[in-house]
C-alpha positions in Angstrom: 234.2 -36.9 113.0 233.1 -38.2 109.8 234.4 -38.6 106.9 233.5 -37.1 103.3 232.2 -39.8 102.1 230.2 -40.4 105.4 228.6 -37.0 105.0 227.8 -37.2 101.7 225.8 -40.2 102.5 224.2 -38.1 105.5 223.3 -35.6 103.0 221.6 -37.7 100.5 220.0 -39.9 103.9 218.9 -36.2 104.7 217.4 -35.0 100.9 215.5 -38.3 100.9 213.2 -36.9 103.4 212.6 -33.5 102.1 211.2 -34.1 98.8 211.6 -30.8 97.2 215.2 -30.3 97.9 215.6 -34.0 96.6 214.1 -32.5 93.4 216.2 -29.8 93.2 219.1 -31.6 93.5 218.3 -34.1 91.1 217.2 -31.7 88.4 220.1 -29.6 89.2 222.7 -32.6 88.6 220.9 -34.1 86.1 220.4 -37.5 88.0 217.1 -39.1 87.9 216.2 -41.4 90.9 216.8 -44.8 89.4 221.0 -43.9 88.5 220.8 -42.4 92.2 221.6 -45.7 93.8 224.7 -46.3 91.0 226.2 -42.6 91.8 226.7 -43.3 95.4 230.3 -44.0 95.8 231.5 -41.8 92.5 233.9 -39.2 94.2 232.5 -36.8 91.6 228.8 -37.1 92.3 229.3 -37.1 96.4 231.3 -34.1 95.8 228.2 -32.4 94.2 226.3 -33.7 96.7 227.7 -32.1 99.4 228.6 -28.7 97.0 224.6 -28.6 96.7 224.4 -27.9 100.3 227.3 -25.7 100.1 226.1 -23.3 98.0 223.2 -22.7 99.9 223.6 -21.4 103.0 220.0 -21.9 104.4 220.1 -25.4 103.1 223.3 -26.1 104.9 222.3 -24.8 108.0 218.6 -26.7 108.0 220.8 -30.2 107.4 222.9 -29.5 110.2 220.2 -28.5 112.3 218.4 -31.3 111.2 221.4 -33.7 111.7 223.3 -31.9 114.7 226.3 -31.7 112.3 228.3 -28.8 112.5 228.7 -26.6 109.7 232.3 -27.2 109.9 231.8 -31.2 109.0 230.2 -30.1 105.6 233.2 -28.0 105.3 235.8 -30.7 105.7 233.9 -33.1 103.2 233.8 -30.1 100.5 237.0 -29.5 101.0 237.9 -33.6 100.8 236.2 -33.5 97.0 237.0 -30.6 95.5 240.8 -30.1 97.0 241.8 -26.9 99.2 240.4 -23.6 97.8 242.9 -21.5 95.0 242.9 -17.8 95.4 244.5 -16.2 92.6 244.6 -12.7 92.2 
């Protein structure tokens, strides 16, 4: 089982080979390629990387298929960065 950081780094590595998705991620996060390296390791940024996949199931499944990662690994990483879901009425 990968740690949340390892999963987020795997996602970044995968995104690096997916130019359209990487451009979309950078646009959504307001991050530019130059500051990307500095942001790695920042829990908020790493959580955003994982959330990017969690917000779009086809992208999540493409990552999981390409990297042979179980979707549950991404869900665990998302929970580690964002905390458990809090469902209130």
